[in-house]
C-alpha positions in Angstrom: -109.6 178.4 3.5 -106.7 176.4 5.1 -106.3 175.1 8.6 -103.0 176.1 10.2 -101.6 172.6 10.1 -102.6 172.3 6.4 -100.8 175.5 5.4 -97.8 174.5 7.5 -97.5 171.2 5.6 -97.9 173.0 2.3 -95.1 175.5 3.2 -92.9 172.6 4.4 -93.4 170.7 1.1 -92.6 173.8 -0.9 -89.4 174.4 1.0 -88.2 170.8 0.9 -89.0 170.5 -2.9 -87.6 173.7 -4.0 -84.3 173.8 -2.1 -81.8 170.9 -2.4 -79.3 169.9 0.3 -76.9 172.8 0.9 -73.5 173.3 2.7 -73.6 175.9 5.4 -70.7 177.0 7.7 -71.3 178.6 11.1 -70.8 178.4 14.8 -72.7 176.0 17.1 -74.6 177.4 20.1 -77.4 176.3 22.3 -76.5 172.6 21.7 -78.9 170.1 23.3 -78.4 166.4 23.4 -81.6 164.7 24.9 -81.8 161.0 25.8 -83.3 160.2 22.4 -79.8 160.6 20.9 -80.9 163.5 18.6 -79.0 166.8 18.6 -80.7 170.2 18.5 -78.6 173.4 18.1 -78.4 176.9 16.5 -76.0 177.6 13.7 -75.0 181.3 13.6 -72.6 183.8 12.4 -72.2 187.5 13.1 -75.5 188.6 11.4 -77.9 185.6 11.4 -78.8 182.3 13.0 -80.7 179.1 12.0 -82.4 176.4 14.0 -80.9 172.9 13.3 -81.7 169.3 14.1 -79.3 166.3 13.6 -81.0 163.0 14.2 -79.4 160.0 15.8 -78.7 158.0 12.6 -76.8 160.8 11.1 -74.8 162.1 14.2 -73.5 158.6 15.1 -70.5 159.0 12.9 -69.5 162.6 14.0 -66.2 162.3 15.9 -65.4 164.1 18.1 -68.8 165.2 19.2 -69.3 169.0 18.8 -69.7 171.5 21.6 -70.9 175.1 21.9 -68.6 177.5 20.1 -67.3 175.0 17.6 -67.1 176.2 14.0 -68.5 173.5 11.7 -69.4 172.9 8.1 -72.7 171.0 7.7 -74.7 169.6 4.8 -78.5 170.1 5.5 -81.9 170.2 3.9 -84.0 173.3 4.6 -87.5 172.6 6.0 -90.2 173.8 8.3 -91.0 172.5 11.8 -94.8 172.6 11.8 -95.2 172.3 15.6 -93.6 175.7 16.2 -93.9 177.2 12.7 -90.1 177.7 12.6 -87.7 177.4 9.7 -85.4 174.5 10.5 -82.4 172.8 8.9 -82.1 169.0 9.1 -78.4 168.2 9.2 -77.2 165.1 7.4 -73.4 165.6 7.7 -71.1 167.6 10.0 -67.3 168.3 10.0 -65.0 170.9 11.6 -64.9 174.1 9.6 -61.7 174.7 7.8 -60.7 171.0 7.7 -63.4 169.8 5.3 -61.1 169.9 2.2 -58.3 168.1 4.1 -60.8 165.4 5.3 -62.1 164.9 1.8 -58.5 164.6 0.4 -57.7 162.2 3.2 -60.7 160.0 2.4 -60.0 160.1 -1.3 -56.3 159.1 -0.9 -57.3 156.4 1.6 -59.9 154.9 -0.8 -57.5 155.0 -3.7 -54.6 153.3 -1.9 -57.0 150.7 -0.4 -58.2 149.9 -3.9 -54.6 149.3 -4.9 -54.3 146.8 -2.1 -51.7 148.8 -0.2 -53.4 148.3 3.2 -54.1 144.5 2.7 -53.7 142.5 6.0 -51.7 139.9 4.0 -48.9 142.5 3.5 -48.4 143.1 7.2 -45.2 141.7 8.5 -44.7 140.1 11.9 -42.7 142.0 14.5 -39.6 140.4 16.1 -40.1 138.9 19.5 -36.7 140.1 20.9 -35.6 143.1 18.9 -31.9 143.9 19.3 -31.7 147.0 17.0 -34.6 149.4 16.8 -34.8 152.3 14.3 -36.5 155.6 15.4 -37.7 158.2 12.9 -39.0 161.3 14.5 -38.1 164.9 15.4 -35.0 165.2 17.6 -36.5 168.0 19.6 -40.1 166.9 20.2 -41.6 165.3 23.2 -42.2 162.0 21.2 -38.5 161.1 21.1 -38.1 161.5 24.8 -41.2 159.4 25.5 -40.0 156.6 23.2 -36.5 156.5 24.5 -37.8 156.5 28.1 -40.2 153.6 27.4 -37.5 151.6 25.5 -34.9 152.1 28.3 -37.5 151.1 30.9 -38.9 148.0 29.1 -36.0 146.7 27.1 -32.6 148.3 27.7 -30.8 145.5 25.9 -31.8 146.9 22.5 -29.7 149.4 20.5 -31.7 152.5 19.3 -30.7 154.2 16.0 -32.3 157.7 15.8 -32.8 159.3 12.4 -34.1 162.9 13.1 -36.6 164.4 10.6 -39.0 167.2 10.6 -42.5 165.9 11.4 -44.6 168.8 10.0 -44.3 171.3 7.2 -43.7 171.1 3.5 -40.3 169.4 3.8 -41.5 166.7 6.2 -42.8 164.1 3.8 -39.6 164.0 1.7 -37.5 163.7 4.8 -39.6 160.9 6.2 -39.4 159.0 2.9 -35.6 159.4 2.8 -35.3 158.2 6.4 -37.4 155.1 5.8 -35.2 154.1 2.9 -31.8 155.0 4.4 -32.0 154.0 8.0 -32.3 150.2 7.3 -29.2 150.5 5.1 -27.2 152.3 7.7 -27.9 149.9 10.5 -29.0 146.3 10.7 -32.5 147.0 12.1 -35.0 144.5 13.4 -37.9 147.0 13.5 -38.5 150.7 12.8 -40.7 153.2 14.7 -42.2 156.2 13.0 -43.7 158.5 15.7 -44.9 162.0 16.3 -46.7 163.8 19.2 -50.3 165.1 18.9 -51.5 168.1 16.9 -54.2 169.3 14.6 -55.1 167.7 11.3 -52.9 170.2 9.5 -50.0 169.4 11.9 -50.2 165.7 11.2 -50.7 166.1 7.4 -47.2 165.0 6.6 -48.2 161.5 7.7 -51.2 161.6 5.2 -48.8 161.9 2.2 -49.0 159.2 -0.5 -45.2 159.0 -0.8 -44.8 158.3 2.9 -47.4 155.5 2.7 -45.6 153.9 -0.2 -42.2 154.3 1.5 -43.6 152.5 4.6 -44.6 149.5 2.5 -41.2 149.5 0.7 -39.2 149.7 3.9 -36.8 146.8 4.4 -38.0 146.1 8.0 -41.4 146.1 9.7 -42.7 149.6 10.5 -44.8 150.6 13.6 -46.4 154.0 13.6 -47.4 156.0 16.7 -48.7 159.4 15.4 -50.6 161.8 17.6 -53.1 160.6 20.1 -55.5 157.7 20.2 -58.2 159.4 18.2 -55.7 160.5 15.5 -55.6 158.2 12.4 -53.4 158.9 9.4 -52.7 157.2 6.1 -49.3 156.1 7.5 -51.2 154.2 10.2 -53.1 152.2 7.5 -49.9 151.5 5.5 -47.8 150.4 8.6 -47.3 146.9 9.7 -48.8 147.9 13.1 -50.4 151.1 14.3 -50.0 152.2 18.0 -52.2 154.9 19.6 -49.3 157.0 20.8 -45.5 157.1 20.5 -45.1 155.5 23.9 -47.5 152.8 22.9 -45.5 152.1 19.8 -42.3 151.6 21.9 -44.2 149.3 24.2 -45.6 147.2 21.3 -42.2 146.4 19.8 -40.4 145.5 23.0 -41.0 142.9 25.7 -41.0 144.0 29.3 -37.6 143.1 30.8 -39.3 142.9 34.2 -41.6 140.2 32.9 -38.7 138.4 31.4 -36.7 138.7 34.6 -39.6 137.2 36.6 -39.9 134.4 34.0 -36.2 133.7 34.2 -36.4 133.5 38.0 -39.4 131.2 37.7 -37.5 129.0 35.2 -34.5 129.0 37.5 -36.5 127.9 40.4 -38.2 125.2 38.3 -34.8 124.0 37.1 -33.4 123.9 40.7 -36.4 121.9 41.8 -36.1 119.6 38.8 -32.3 119.0 39.5 -33.0 118.4 43.2 -35.7 115.9 42.3 -33.4 114.1 39.8 -30.6 114.0 42.4 -33.0 112.5 44.9 -34.2 109.9 42.4 -30.6 109.0 41.5 -29.7 108.6 45.1 -32.6 106.3 45.8 -31.8 104.2 42.7 -28.2 103.9 43.9 -29.2 102.6 47.3 -31.5 100.1 45.7 -28.7 98.9 43.4 -26.4 98.4 46.4 -29.0 96.4 48.1 -29.6 94.2 45.1 -25.8 93.7 44.7 -25.6 92.5 48.3 -28.5 89.9 47.6 -27.2 88.9 44.2 -23.6 87.8 45.0 -21.8 86.4 41.9 -20.9 83.1 43.7 -24.5 82.5 44.7 -25.7 83.2 41.2 -23.2 80.8 39.8 -24.4 78.0 42.1 -28.0 78.7 41.1 -27.1 78.6 37.4 -25.1 75.3 37.8 -28.0 73.6 39.6 -30.4 74.9 36.9 -28.0 73.5 34.2 -28.1 70.1 35.8 -31.8 70.1 35.9 -32.0 71.0 32.3 -29.5 68.3 31.4 -31.6 65.6 33.1 -34.7 66.8 31.5 -33.0 66.7 28.1 -31.8 63.2 28.6 -35.2 61.9 29.6 -36.9 63.8 26.7 -34.4 62.3 24.2 -35.0 58.7 25.5 -38.8 59.1 25.4 -38.5 60.6 21.9 -36.4 57.6 20.7 -38.9 55.0 22.2 -41.8 56.8 20.5 -40.0 56.8 17.1 -39.2 53.0 17.5 -42.9 52.3 18.2 -44.0 54.3 15.2 -41.5 52.5 13.0 -42.8 49.1 14.1 -46.4 50.1 13.6 -45.6 51.4 10.1 -43.7 48.2 9.2 -46.7 46.1 10.2 -49.0 48.2 8.0 -46.7 47.9 5.1 -46.6 44.2 5.5 -50.4 44.0 5.5 -50.6 46.2 2.4 -48.1 44.2 0.3 -49.3 44.2 -3.4 -48.2 40.7 -4.0 -50.7 39.5 -1.5 -53.7 41.3 -3.1 -52.7 40.5 -6.8 -54.4 37.0 -7.2 -57.7 38.3 -5.7 -57.6 41.4 -7.9 -56.8 39.2 -11.0 -59.8 36.9 -10.3 -62.1 40.0 -9.8 -60.8 41.4 -13.1 -61.6 38.1 -14.9 -65.1 38.1 -13.4 -65.7 41.7 -14.6 -64.4 40.9 -18.1 -66.8 37.9 -18.4 -69.7 39.9 -17.3 -68.7 42.7 -19.7 -68.6 40.3 -22.7 -72.0 38.8 -21.9 -73.6 42.2 -21.5 -71.9 43.4 -24.7 -73.3 40.3 -26.7 -76.8 40.9 -25.4 -76.7 44.6 -26.2 -75.3 43.9 -29.7 -78.0 41.4 -30.5 -80.7 43.9 -29.3 -79.2 46.6 -31.5 -79.2 44.3 -34.5 -82.9 43.4 -33.9 -83.8 47.1 -33.6 -81.9 47.8 -36.8 -83.8 45.1 -38.7 -87.1 46.5 -37.6 -86.1 50.0 -38.5 -84.9 48.8 -42.0 -88.3 47.1 -42.6 -90.2 50.2 -41.5 -88.0 52.4 -43.7 -88.6 50.2 -46.7 -92.4 50.2 -46.2 -92.3 54.0 -46.1 -90.1 54.3 -49.3 -92.1 56.2 -52.0 -90.7 53.9 -54.6 -92.3 50.9 -52.9 -95.6 52.7 -52.9 -95.2 53.5 -56.6 -94.4 49.9 -57.3 -97.9 49.0 -56.0 -99.5 51.0 -58.8 -99.7 54.5 -57.2 -98.5 57.7 -58.8 -97.2 61.1 -57.6 -99.0 64.0 -59.4 -97.4 67.5 -59.6 -98.8 70.7 -61.2 -96.9 72.9 -63.6 -95.1 74.6 -60.7 -93.8 71.3 -59.3 -96.2 71.2 -56.3 -97.5 67.7 -55.3 -101.3 67.5 -55.8 -103.2 65.8 -53.0 -106.6 67.4 -53.6 -108.4 67.6 -57.0 -109.6 71.0 -56.1 -106.0 72.3 -56.4 -106.2 71.9 -60.3 -108.5 73.1 -63.0 -109.5 71.8 -66.4 -106.9 72.6 -69.1 -104.0 72.7 -66.7 -100.9 70.5 -67.3 -99.8 67.9 -64.7 -97.0 65.5 -64.3 -97.6 61.9 -62.9 -94.6 60.0 -61.7 -94.9 56.2 -61.8 -92.7 53.5 -60.6 -91.0 53.6 -63.9 -91.2 56.8 -65.9 -93.4 59.9 -66.0 -96.6 60.9 -67.7 -97.4 64.5 -68.8 -101.2 65.1 -69.2 -103.8 67.8 -69.5 -106.7 67.9 -67.1 -110.0 67.4 -68.9 -112.3 67.3 -65.8 -112.0 67.9 -62.1 -114.1 66.0 -59.6 -113.5 67.1 -56.0 -114.0 64.6 -53.2 -112.7 61.0 -52.7 -114.9 59.1 -55.4 -114.0 58.7 -59.0 -116.4 60.1 -61.7 -119.1 57.7 -62.7 -118.7 58.3 -66.4 -115.1 57.2 -66.2 -113.8 60.7 -67.1 -110.3 61.5 -65.8 -106.9 62.5 -67.1 -105.9 62.2 -70.7 -102.9 63.3 -72.6 -102.7 64.4 -76.2 -100.8 61.9 -78.3 -97.3 62.8 -79.2 -96.8 64.0 -82.8 -96.6 61.1 -85.2 -98.6 58.7 -83.1 -101.8 57.1 -84.8 
């Protein structure tokens, strides 16, 4: 047994899992837009109707908002609203019926051209500040040409307008627009070009969604400003243009300055120039009067007298300064001569000679003493060296004993019986064989010691 809510949830899950999102076309009725931002409406045709809900996150991008009686194409999921037990469609996307294919084609072309970089802001060209020649590509019979010419005549009548009439809807319109964009800049030295059209449906404006038109805009020799349809109408041509205006009249206003503003600015500049000239003239007049007053006070004769008196004063100061300088130089010369006389080498030479002789005598005495001391030290060192000479020790009866490897023996323990030794005497060497070894410092009591085998042939 199921509760009503449980069964409703089961049915809802079955519907949502078994049916994918579907496209449905119908007419809107009973449209409600509460403060929550969600939309609730009925989608119907001649034989049936379905309850629908489109929540705020999905309907935010629907432009323009729908109204009762609109034929629309929606993509929705089929479900069940448990609170009323009614079948309900949750709408995820909505577009006007009949224009869905065109909108998809528009979006596909827009994405492809954008991926190519055709709409990059870096490609946009700056508009001239004061255009003198303006090109106009539009229908010669529509309301747009009248609106643009009226706006140009009102805002900037100084510019020349070159009209290139073209059809702005229908199959032949794209080729004609492309040809106008290429030819008009060659026929007239334009500063900027306007591509405009009045309002209409998506189908009416489709010529401005043509790829060839977009590429012709980018290839045009002068900046292109578009004003197609109304403010809510956006075409591929608008994305490709150097500047997009909401309407044809707005396009004319964007490319031209307002002559009334320029006239007011010119008047303001004229007034500022007049005031500046008046101020300069007043300043020049004041300077002239001051110069006249100075000329009256600075008469040339008076200035010559002042200069002559000043010259006399400077001459006297120069004479006094020269005399004082001469006296100072004389005093310095006398002082220097006295110093030179006191520092005459011939006066110091006898004293220096006596001092030198004294130093020489002292040097000789000290050198004699040092030499005698060095000789005494040398004699003592020679006596010590002789006393330490091994030959002198050997002469006193001692010997130097070496083993078979040539090492000097200083301890009897360093040899063994039967080993050969060499004894160096004061005169000659003895080669012997060790018969007995007695460690320590005392000789053996039995008189044993070293002996050597007699040489062959000795008795």
